Phi, psi and omega in degrees: 000125180279167181292344181260007177289135178288118186261327184203151176230130177233153178218152181210165175273128172233184186231135182277187186295342178261007179083009180269146179294144171211180188255134169246128179246144179231129180246129179246132178268161182299330179283357178104345179291146179230152174226142185226141179214147180242142180253088178288140181262129178287167181273349184286159180226055182293151183298330183251020181271150178299143182266128176290143174271103180250156185283333187073186180082197187269335184292130182055030180064025181089358185265011179299155183234027182300320180293320179295321177297316178298321178298318181295320181280341183258261186297324180291319178297317181297331182287333186245341177299131183100344177284157179268116181296341180265003183280101183292338178297331177294324176299317178300315179295323179296321178294321178295318178300315180296320186286319189262330186251357177232061187294339183274353174279112185258342183228128181242129176260129182246132173234137177255123181252170177113166180286139177303324180294328178292315177302314184296315181295319180295316179296323178294321178296315180297323182293319189261345185272138175254008182296141186299323183292318179296319179295324179294317177298316179299322178295322179291322176297315180300317181293319180296321179293321177294324176298321178295317177304322186266005179284123184277063175215153174289140182234123175243128170273130182246105181261089180238196187306130177088356181272156182213088180271082185238134175061241177301327174297323177295328176302322177299315180295319181291337177282347183276160180283330177218153174238117176259120189241123178281111181272077182213116183302324183294338183286338177069030179290133179235136171231163180183158181244139177229188178299337179298335182267000185257008176139002181293329185231074183293155177276181179296335180276002179086355180261164170285161177294329177292316178295323178293321179297321182247048187301320183275348183225071184301335179295334179287325174297318178296324180294323178295315179297323181287341182289342174095187192274358179201117174216162188272181184296322180298315179295320180298320179294318179295330179282351177090017182277342183263138169284313177221140180228074180288157174277181185297330182292318186264353191305303186299318181291318180299315181291319179299314181296321179297319180294313182295321180297312183296321182292344182270348184281162175297123181297328180292316179297320179295318179301316179296317180296314182296318181297330180280314187284334182285343185237054177288167175089211187299144175270130178235178178301320180293316182289334174297328180279314191260340192229017182282123184298316185298320180295318180293321180299313179299320180295316183300314187282357175257355185278152179303331178295341176260312189245007178289178184305321178243029181285172185300314183291324179290327184267359182300128180087350179274156181279025180231155178278148174293158177250121186255148164270112189277004179290126178274161178286000000 
């Protein structure tokens, strides 16, 4: 058993900012490292929002999470104990599962956890090592990031308390359509650039994700690389890495509204927009396949969500909303 093998999973009931019960899960690796995460539940009740598993009954007004805690300690723990937390191929498989077996999930929120120093040290090792195993891991990371680029779902990076988008972690944020950044010093949000952002994992267009993000202003990409491996939310916002950077007062509402808004749009139109915007810059053989605007436009206007009985074009001007099939390609 290696030091990165998942050895144990524990879960417990904690309480969110409104005093409601929610789940905290803790994963311990064989080497002794632990990671902990909390799943705060939003106040919104959107039609396409994930449903919380609550206990019902009189305890906590029906908002208890004892069943969810039991699930985390039982079947979910059994599913991941023994897996290698450093196995990037599992990330690739998770993306495939999401893409092919969960077509109705249209919006994915990504958070990068871990110590900024761990991200930095790993990226430094990948940069200087010629060992076959390190090169193989780097190839799997490159493939997983490209898989993310080509995933026909909206992607939001959520940089809130406890997140660390540094180096390869920053690549995840740059692959997303939007970055929501909590501008609160107390939250301890860290971002940073390493050699991983300077060309280790190029996109289909041949550019780095940083260069694609700042295609019209290459000097801003250079400024991010010069800022180093660890900077705070204020610096990240000034560098242009955030789409929106609300303070702690507005954070929950801003994020909730963004999620509900995106979930209400036509999934076909979003797929076309994402496929076009993610592959800016030079046209390559890959971008001809995955990112041509004209091809996506023709595809969008032939889909039932546009021309079906209750599609957008048929309902245009009517006092009713169109009815969408939310399954993504």
